[in-house]
N, C-alpha and C positions, 0 to 999 in steps of 0.2 A: 503494500499499499503506497502511495505518496505521504507525503507532510500532510498535517492539518490545513484546511484551507481556512483557519482560523487566522493563519500564521501568512497569509499571503497580502500583498499588497492590495490588491482589489478589494478583500475583506475589509481592511483599514478603511480604504475609501470609502465603504459603507458608512462604518462605523462614524464617520467624519462627515457624512451625508444626512445622519440624522443628529449631527449636532454636536457630536461626543469630539472631546479635546482628544486629538491621538498623536501619537510618535512614533517613529520607526527609527531600531538600533540597529545597525549593519557594519560591521568590522570585516566581513569577508568571512570571519571565524564563528563569530555569533551572531545570530539574528534574532530580533524580537519585536512584535508588534505590541503598541502599547497604549490602552484605551483609559481614560478619567470616567468613573463612575461617580455622579453624584449622588449624594447623600442628604439627609434633614441640618440644618443649622449652618448651610453653607460649607458643609463638609465635602469631602469626596477620600474616595482611592482610586490607585492606578492598578489596570489589571493585564496579565500578561498569558491569553488564553493558548492555551496546547504551546507553550512555549517556557523558555527559550529554545533555538535550535541550535544544534551545534554541528558545525561543518569538520567533523574531526581529520578528514584529509587534507586541512588547512593549517592545524597547527603543529609548527615545526617543534615546538618545546612550549614549557611553561604555560600550561592550560588552566589552573590554579591561579596563575597571577592575572590571565585572561579573564576569567569568573570574576575575580576582585575587584578588576576595573569596570565589567559590567555593572555588579552589584553596585558599588560607589556611584555610579552613572545613575543607576535607578534612586539611590537614596538620596540625592542630589535633585532629581528631577521630583521625587516626592516632596521634598521639603521647599522650593521652589513652587509649587504647587498648591501647598498646605496640603498636602496629603498626608492621611493618618496611615496610611500602608501600603506596601504594594503585595498583591496577589499574585502568585504564579502558578500556573499548573503546568508542569512538563511533562511529554507523553511518555518518557522512558525512564527506566531506572537508574542507566547510566548519566544520565542528564542529572537527576534529581541528587543522587550522590555528590555531585561536582557543586552543584548550587547550593545545597542545603547547609545553613552554618547556625550556630546555637542560638542565636539571637531569633531564627525563625520559628514560628509557631505555626503547628498544623490547624488546619482549617477545614469548613465546608466549602466543600468542590461545587463553584457555579457549573460548569460541565460537569455532564455524565461519565461517574467513575468508572464503569462498568457499561459494555456492549456487547453485541453479539454481531458478527460478521460472517456473511455467507461467501463462500468462495464462487464464483460465478464461471469459472474455466472448466468446472463441473458440467459434463452432460445434463440436460433435464432430468433424466430418469435416474441419475445419481442423485439430485439435488432433492427429489421426490423421497427418494429411499431413505436419505437422513433426518427428515422430516418427522417429528412424531406422528404417530398413526392418527390422532384425532386432528391435527394438520390438516393430511392429507385427505381423510375422510371429510372434511369442511370445504375445502377447495372443490373436491369432487360435488358436494352440494350444492356451494354455492354455484357452479356450473349449470347447474340444471334450473336456474330459479329465474332465468330470463334477465340476467345482470348484463350490463353494456359497461367497457370502459373507452375513456376516451380522454385525451388532453384538451385542458381548457385554459381561458383565462379569464374566469370568473371568480376571481378573489372574494367580491361579495357574498357569494352562494356559501363560499368556502368558512369565511368568517363565521356566517349564522351558524352553522356546523359546528365549528370549533368552540364559540360561545354553549351552545345547547351542548355540548361534550364536556367542557369545563365545569360547568352547573351541577353536570349529574356524577362527574367523577371525582369532583371537587377539588381542581387545580387550578391553579392561575395562569393566566394566559397573558403577551406583551398585549399592548394595547392596538388597538385596530389598525392603525396607521402602519405600525411595525409591519404586518403582513403584507399590506399593499406595497411598501416601500421595498420590502425583499423581495417581492416578486418582480417589480418594476424595475430596479437594478441590476439586476440579475437575468432578466427573459431573454436578451439578446445574447448569441452565440460569442463565448469570450470564456478566458480561463476557468472562470467559476459562471456556472449557468442554473438557474433553478427553471423547474417547469412543475405546473399542478395537474395532476390528475382527477378525475372523479371517477366514480362509479352511479352509473343511475339505474332508476328500476323505475317502467311506465313512462318515461321521461324526467323525472325528479331525482336530482341528485343527493343520494345517500350517504357517501362517504368521499372522502377527499384525502390528498396527500401532497404536501408541498415537498419536492426533493430535490435537493443540492447536487450537482454533480461538477467534480472535479477530479483531474490526474484520473488515475485507473478505478474511481469508487463513486459509487451514488451512494448520498446521503439522506436518509428519513428522516428530514428536520422536523415536519408537524403533521398530525395526521388526525382526522376527525371522523365522526360518525353518526348518524340519526340512529339512537337505541329504540325508537318506534320501531323500527325495521331488523331488528337485530336478528329475529331466525333467518333472514336471506344470506347471513355472513358476509356482507359485504367486504370487509378488513381482510378476509381470504383473499378471496378473489381479486380484492387491489392489489395486494403485495405480490401475489403469484405472476399477475398480470405485468407490474412493474420490475419484476425481477427480468421474467422473458424480456422485456424491451429494454434493461439495462444490458441486458447479455448480450442481446443482440445488435446495440448499439459499441457493442467492444470493451464496455466496463467489465472490468475482473472482479470488482467486490460490492455489496453490498453491505453497508452500515445501517443497521437498525436504530443507532443512534441512545442506547440508553437505557440499562435496565437498573431495577433496585429493587428486591425481594421484598423489603420492609416500608418503603415509600409506596411503590406500585406493585402489589405481588400479581393482579390481574396482567397490566401490562407487561410484566416482565415473564410470566406464564406464557403467553402469547408470542413472545418474541425467540424466546428459547425454544418454540416449539418448531421453529424453522430449521433447527439441526445446524445452525452456525458456530461458529467457534469462538468461548466467551473470551473478551478481553479485558484486563484490568491497568486500569494507569496509577500512577502511583498516588496522587492526588493534588490536594491544595497545600501551598506553604505561603505564609504571610510574613513577608519582611517589615517590622513595625518599626514605624518612622518615630508617631507619638505615642506614647506608651499610655499616656493618660486618656487621649481621645479615643485608641484600641480600646482600652479597658470599659470605658463606655459605651463604646460602640457593642463590644459584645454582649455587657450587661443589657443593653436595650434589644437585642436579639432574643 
């Protein structure tokens, strides 16, 4: 799999488009997207999603020295912007071991710490054979329910489905404008590309998914369904069609983007049922800049 799309310049441009302050650190050895997240009382913190990224081929010597310089840059940047802390979420244990310092605090991750990834290099029969038998059964059941699958640009309908899903499943969404901006910003062919797929029954959209395509991977970022039609098994039909679409377009992996058996037990069971490889990331680490405000932030949380 390629590096995370969260560390591309295109994603940083999108964050800037949303009105967030952004910075890009790149010395040829270490790269990092840095985004400021606002908090109440005029406070903020800096965030390095799925980063930093280390290009080990470019290190002649002194890796620790380069890391120290990078962390010093982050600390200075945080002080300049009156940030309470800097949150880093490296993707690999090797990077985490180099970056982690005693004054850092383990914290809650913003991005999913675990995910399930399907290998699309496998033949369709092999993909089906690796699924849980109930997942295969539900795909076959849904295929006989008169469902149709298509690409769409109707974000308004997707938003209505998502809002309904969030209320039923008790999770928070971004604000409405975020999904419109995400789709519009990346809908044209580029290094990053979003597509909206919907499943319809008798002309009515009953499920939808916003998929991000980057490198060799398709990412399932956001999904929704109308639970008034749950007996139609639309999510099973939809994901199988997305898998076939991504595979046919030459993508090698399908990342289901986040599992957590404690927080989202039903969603996690659903994603594990596709038979992919479970991946776990090191987690989140906060570089504390203001101990006083950091204590108050965690107390409030």
